[in-house]
C-alpha positions in Angstrom: 163.8 20.3 -42.4 162.2 19.6 -46.0 159.4 18.0 -43.6 158.8 21.2 -41.9 158.1 23.4 -45.6 156.3 20.6 -47.0 153.9 20.6 -43.6 154.0 24.5 -43.5 153.2 24.6 -47.7 150.3 21.9 -47.1 148.9 23.9 -43.8 149.1 27.1 -45.8 147.3 25.6 -48.7 144.5 24.2 -46.3 143.9 27.6 -44.8 143.6 29.4 -48.4 141.7 27.1 -49.8 139.1 27.0 -46.3 139.0 30.9 -46.6 138.1 31.3 -49.6 135.2 28.4 -50.2 133.0 30.5 -48.5 133.4 33.8 -50.3 132.7 31.4 -53.5 129.7 29.7 -52.1 128.3 33.0 -51.1 129.1 34.6 -55.1 127.4 31.1 -56.3 124.6 31.9 -54.2 123.9 35.5 -55.7 124.9 34.7 -59.3 121.8 33.9 -61.5 119.4 34.5 -58.8 118.7 38.1 -59.5 118.1 38.4 -55.9 120.1 41.6 -55.7 118.7 43.2 -59.0 116.4 45.6 -58.7 113.7 45.7 -61.7 112.3 48.9 -63.6 109.9 49.4 -61.4 112.0 49.8 -58.4 114.2 51.8 -60.1 111.6 54.2 -61.0 110.0 54.0 -57.5 113.5 55.2 -56.3 113.8 58.0 -58.8 110.5 59.4 -57.6 111.5 59.7 -54.2 112.9 63.6 -55.2 109.0 64.3 -56.1 107.9 64.1 -52.8 104.8 62.1 -53.2 101.6 62.9 -51.1 100.5 60.1 -49.4 97.5 59.3 -51.8 99.9 59.0 -54.9 102.3 56.8 -52.7 99.3 54.4 -52.3 98.5 54.9 -55.9 101.8 53.9 -56.6 102.4 51.0 -54.1 99.3 49.7 -56.3 100.3 50.1 -59.7 103.7 48.6 -58.6 101.8 45.7 -57.1 99.7 45.0 -60.1 102.9 44.9 -62.3 104.7 42.6 -60.3 101.6 40.2 -60.6 101.3 40.6 -64.1 104.8 40.0 -64.7 104.9 37.5 -62.3 102.2 35.2 -64.5 104.2 35.8 -67.8 107.3 34.5 -66.1 105.3 31.5 -65.3 104.4 31.4 -68.4 107.9 31.1 -69.6 109.5 34.4 -69.8 112.9 34.8 -68.8 115.4 37.4 -67.8 117.5 36.0 -70.8 115.2 36.9 -73.1 114.8 40.3 -71.6 118.4 40.9 -71.7 118.8 39.8 -75.1 115.9 42.1 -76.4 117.4 45.0 -74.6 120.9 44.2 -76.2 119.4 43.6 -79.7 117.5 47.1 -79.7 120.8 48.5 -78.1 122.8 47.2 -81.3 120.3 48.2 -83.8 119.9 51.8 -82.2 124.0 51.9 -82.0 123.6 51.5 -85.9 121.0 54.1 -86.2 118.5 51.2 -87.8 115.0 52.0 -87.3 111.8 50.0 -86.1 111.6 47.9 -88.9 115.2 46.7 -88.4 114.8 45.9 -84.9 111.4 44.0 -85.5 112.9 41.9 -87.9 116.1 41.3 -85.7 113.2 40.4 -82.6 111.7 37.9 -84.8 115.1 36.2 -86.3 116.0 36.1 -82.6 112.8 34.6 -80.8 110.2 32.3 -81.5 106.4 33.3 -81.7 105.6 32.4 -78.2 108.6 34.4 -76.6 107.7 37.2 -78.5 104.6 37.6 -77.6 105.3 37.2 -74.3 107.8 40.2 -74.6 105.6 42.0 -76.1 103.1 41.5 -72.8 105.6 42.3 -70.8 106.4 45.8 -72.4 102.9 46.7 -72.4 102.8 45.7 -68.6 105.8 48.2 -68.3 104.2 50.8 -70.3 100.7 50.8 -68.1 102.8 51.0 -64.9 104.6 54.0 -66.4 101.8 56.0 -67.9 99.9 55.4 -64.3 102.6 56.7 -62.8 103.6 59.5 -64.9 99.9 60.7 -64.8 99.4 61.3 -61.1 102.6 63.8 -60.8 101.9 67.6 -61.0 104.0 69.6 -63.2 105.9 71.0 -60.0 106.8 67.4 -58.8 107.9 66.7 -62.4 110.4 69.7 -62.4 112.1 68.3 -59.0 112.9 64.6 -60.7 116.1 63.8 -62.9 116.1 65.6 -66.6 116.4 62.0 -68.1 112.7 60.8 -66.0 111.5 64.7 -66.9 112.4 63.7 -70.9 110.9 60.1 -70.5 107.7 62.0 -68.7 107.3 64.5 -71.6 107.6 61.5 -74.4 104.5 59.5 -72.3 102.6 62.6 -72.3 103.4 63.4 -75.8 102.2 60.0 -76.8 98.9 60.4 -75.3 98.1 63.7 -76.4 99.1 61.9 -80.0 96.3 59.1 -79.4 98.8 56.8 -78.1 101.6 56.8 -81.1 104.9 57.6 -80.8 107.1 60.0 -83.0 105.0 61.0 -86.1 102.0 59.8 -84.9 99.7 59.5 -88.1 101.6 62.5 -89.9 100.9 60.8 -93.5 97.6 60.3 -92.8 97.1 63.4 -91.5 98.4 64.8 -94.7 96.7 62.5 -97.0 93.1 63.8 -95.4 93.9 67.6 -95.5 94.9 66.7 -99.2 91.8 65.4 -99.8 
């Protein structure tokens, strides 16, 4: 009787181990590879489906996306890693949560990364910004209205930055005030 119980337990444990091993291998294959991850550009393209782009706009969008991917690939080959971008996003989120300004964010970034890493992250940011400006610039007002509200705000911010000469909030107000005083 004891032999049958031991044999049954051994058989059950063998079945259990062999049935979970493929699932663990599958999970291991996906983990860290980024195969199921979408890039910011891909997410933006998906959100733009609501705008009902024309054929010409879709062609321009694909060209801009291909250019962005090519430039990002070059940066990845130069040493840009997903871990670096995650760390950057984490630092920015933490600083914003603490309601700290751009200087505090820059100081935290400088402390967390080597100069060459900062350069790669800056270049990646410029590639992303160029892509977004290209995409947002080709949309009509009617198309923008069809998009989710959060994306509409991003587009408005980008267009306002363009109008202010490429600068963000407060684009040169001190300088303008000083010039007006003279």
